[in-house]
Structures are given as structure tokens and as C-alpha cells.
C-alpha positions in Angstrom: 0.5 19.5 -25.8 0.2 23.0 -24.5 2.0 23.9 -21.3 -1.3 24.2 -19.4 -2.1 20.6 -20.1 1.4 19.4 -19.1 1.0 21.3 -15.8 -2.3 19.6 -15.2 -0.7 16.1 -15.6 2.1 17.1 -13.3 -0.4 18.2 -10.7 -2.2 14.9 -11.1 1.1 13.1 -10.5 1.7 15.2 -7.4 -1.7 14.3 -6.0 -0.9 10.6 -6.7 2.3 10.9 -4.7 0.5 12.8 -1.9 -2.0 10.0 -1.7 -5.0 12.3 -2.2 -6.5 10.7 -5.2 -9.6 8.5 -4.9 -9.0 4.8 -5.8 -10.3 5.0 -9.5 -8.0 8.0 -10.2 -5.1 6.3 -8.5 -5.6 3.2 -10.6 -5.8 5.4 -13.8 -2.4 7.1 -12.9 -0.8 3.7 -12.1 -2.0 2.3 -15.4 -0.6 5.4 -17.1 2.8 5.0 -15.5 2.9 1.3 -16.6 2.3 2.4 -20.2 4.5 5.6 -20.0 7.3 4.6 -17.6 9.3 7.8 -18.4 6.9 9.7 -16.1 8.2 7.6 -13.2 11.1 9.9 -13.1 8.8 12.7 -12.0 7.0 10.4 -9.6 10.3 9.2 -8.0 11.4 12.8 -7.5 8.1 13.8 -6.0 8.3 10.8 -3.6 11.8 11.9 -2.6 10.5 15.4 -1.9 7.3 14.3 -0.1 8.7 14.7 3.4 9.7 18.3 2.6 7.4 20.0 0.2 4.2 17.9 0.2 3.9 17.7 4.0 4.6 21.4 4.5 1.8 22.5 2.2 -1.5 23.2 4.0 -4.3 22.6 3.5 -3.9 21.7 -0.2 -0.6 20.1 -1.2 -0.9 21.8 -4.6 -1.3 25.4 -3.3 2.3 26.1 -4.2 2.2 23.9 -7.2 4.3 26.0 -9.6 7.2 26.3 -7.2 7.1 22.7 -6.2 6.9 21.4 -9.8 9.8 23.7 -10.8 11.9 22.1 -8.1 10.8 18.6 -9.1 11.4 19.0 -12.8 14.8 20.6 -12.2 16.1 18.1 -9.7 18.4 15.2 -10.4 17.1 12.0 -11.8 17.4 9.2 -9.3 20.1 6.6 -9.9 17.6 3.8 -9.8 14.1 4.0 -11.3 12.4 0.7 -11.6 9.4 1.0 -13.9 6.6 -1.5 -13.8 6.2 -2.2 -17.5 3.0 -3.0 -19.1 2.3 -6.6 -20.1 2.3 -6.4 -23.9 0.2 -9.5 -24.2 -2.8 -7.6 -22.8 -4.4 -4.3 -23.8 -5.1 -3.3 -20.2 -2.0 -2.6 -18.0 -1.7 -4.6 -14.8 -3.1 -1.9 -12.5 -6.3 -1.7 -14.6 -6.5 -5.4 -15.2 -6.4 -6.0 -11.5 -9.0 -3.3 -10.9 -11.6 -4.6 -13.4 -10.7 -8.3 -13.4 -10.5 -8.8 -17.2 -8.9 -7.5 -20.4 -10.3 -5.6 -23.4 -11.5 -8.7 -25.2 -13.8 -9.7 -22.3 -15.4 -6.3 -21.7 -19.3 -6.7 -21.6 -19.8 -3.5 -23.8 -23.2 -1.9 -24.1 -24.0 0.4 -27.0 -24.8 3.9 -25.9 -24.8 5.6 -29.3 -24.0 4.4 -32.8 -20.2 3.9 -32.8 -19.9 4.4 -29.1 -19.9 1.6 -26.5 -19.5 1.8 -22.7 -19.0 -0.5 -19.7 -20.2 1.2 -16.6 -18.3 0.3 -13.4 -20.6 2.6 -11.4 -19.8 5.1 -8.6 -16.7 4.5 -6.6 -15.4 6.9 -3.9 -17.3 9.8 -5.3 -16.3 9.2 -8.9 -18.2 7.7 -11.8 -16.0 5.1 -13.6 -16.4 3.5 -17.0 -14.6 2.0 -19.9 -15.4 3.4 -23.4 -15.0 2.2 -27.0 -15.2 4.6 -30.0 -15.5 3.3 -33.5 -12.7 4.3 -35.9 -13.3 7.8 -37.3 -16.3 8.4 -35.0 -16.8 11.8 -33.3 -18.2 11.9 -29.8 -20.9 14.7 -29.4 -19.6 18.0 -28.2 -19.7 18.3 -24.4 -18.2 20.0 -21.4 -18.1 18.8 -17.8 -19.6 20.0 -14.5 -16.6 18.7 -12.8 -13.3 16.9 -13.8 -12.8 14.1 -16.2 -9.7 11.9 -16.5 -9.5 9.7 -19.6 -6.7 7.2 -20.2 -6.3 5.9 -23.7 -5.7 2.1 -23.7 -5.8 1.3 -27.4 -6.1 3.5 -30.5 -6.2 7.2 -30.2 -8.4 10.3 -30.4 -8.1 14.1 -30.9 -10.2 16.8 -29.5 -8.8 20.1 -30.7 -6.5 20.4 -27.7 -4.2 17.5 -28.6 -3.8 14.0 -29.8 -4.0 11.2 -27.2 -2.6 7.7 -27.9 -2.0 4.6 -25.8 -0.9 5.6 -22.3 -1.8 9.3 -22.7 -4.2 11.0 -20.2 -6.7 13.7 -21.3 -7.8 16.0 -18.5 -11.0 18.0 -19.0 -13.1 20.2 -16.7 -15.8 22.9 -17.0 -13.4 25.1 -19.0 -13.1 22.5 -21.8 -15.7 22.1 -24.5 -14.6 19.4 -26.9 -15.6 16.8 -29.5 -13.3 13.8 -29.2 -12.7 12.2 -32.6 -11.3 8.7 -32.8 -8.4 8.0 -35.3 -9.3 5.9 -38.3 -6.7 3.2 -37.8 -8.7 1.3 -35.2 -11.2 1.7 -32.3 -10.2 3.9 -29.4 -10.6 2.2 -26.0 -10.2 4.1 -22.8 -10.8 4.3 -19.1 -12.6 7.3 -17.7 -13.0 8.7 -14.2 -15.4 11.7 -13.7 -16.5 13.4 -10.5 -19.6 15.1 -12.0 -21.9 14.6 -15.1 -21.0 15.8 -18.5 -23.2 18.4 -20.4 -23.9 18.3 -24.1 -23.1 21.6 -25.8 -23.4 21.1 -29.5 -26.3 22.2 -31.7 -29.1 19.7 -32.4 -27.9 19.4 -36.0 -24.4 18.7 -34.9 -25.6 16.1 -32.3 -27.6 14.3 -35.0 -24.6 14.4 -37.3 -22.3 12.9 -34.7 -24.8 10.2 -33.9 -25.5 9.0 -37.4 -21.9 9.6 -38.5 
């Protein structure tokens, strides 16, 4: 991943520690941490610093993000970090399972496009929330976003020209990103997405038809 993307994930973790994320985004981060417990090191360090850096930053705890993150990433690892590991008997980590009330095998999918299914959880605290399923090898039509999109991969993987995202990885996209997520061929890609504004299709009509019919 490029450094810009890593900084974005670090900023997301900082907002999580600061308690400024809406519930769906908080659940997404908690599920990520259960699948990628190594990032708990950053979270624990941020929590230790919360009384100093986070409370001193006004009005946005990320205004001095670069300096804060440099201090966090350079600080000592806590002696005791207790990760909440994912339950490997389920596809969905505990945070997401508790949030939606079921696992991947019980999702009531609805086909939105050939090779693309969705389960819409609706609008929650200003965010639109859904689960998505992409057929192996399928490309999602090119699009950008009028706001921000967080996508957590739960099973399988996809690539979008910026990076490759597998189980536990978070993709962050906004109005500066125009991408065409492409699922790996090894199996379907299942994910959890939280957006705060609609997406906008950007590809040509020929490209859109090609993506739809595969």
C-alpha cells in the first residue's frame, strides 16, 4: 500500500480511539482489529496518549495528525496487548456478527447486478450500510464517491488499482478516488461497506455494459 493509504487507516484508528466514529464505522474498525490484531498495537498506544494529544486537539482531533501519528508509531509497544481474535468458525468476526445478527451463510442477499449481490442494512447515524458479495473474477463498474466509503473485506479479496485487499483489510475511498474493484478468481469477495454519501458511476457506457455482462 502507498503511504497515503496507510496514513488514512491510521487516521481512522485515531478517530476510533477518540470516539468520533458513527456506530457502523466503529463496528467496521472493531471487526478489522479482530481480523488484524497487529493493529491493536497502534490502538493501545493511541489509547495511552488519549489524555494528552487527543484531548488537547481542538476542534478536530486529527488537525495535528502527522505529528500525533509520528509520536504514536515511534512509541514503545505496551507490555500487554490483549487482542480479541476472530472466531475462525465464522466468516464474520464477533463485532460484525453481533451487529448484524448472523453469519455469511445466512445473509439474505439481493442481486443488484450480474455477479454482484448486496444486503442493505439501511441508514444508521448518517451512514449507509451494506454487505456486498462479488462473484470471483467480476469487476464492479467504475465509480467515485461524493463522500467517504469504508470497505472491510471479510472473505476473498479484490484489487482496484491502488492496492490488493484481502480478509481483514480496509479500503478507504473518497471523491479523489475513481476505481473499478475487481474480485480475485479464487472465490467470491464478501465485504462490509459504510458510506456517508452516494457513489457516482464514472465509466463509459461501453465499459459499464462490459462490466455488467462480464
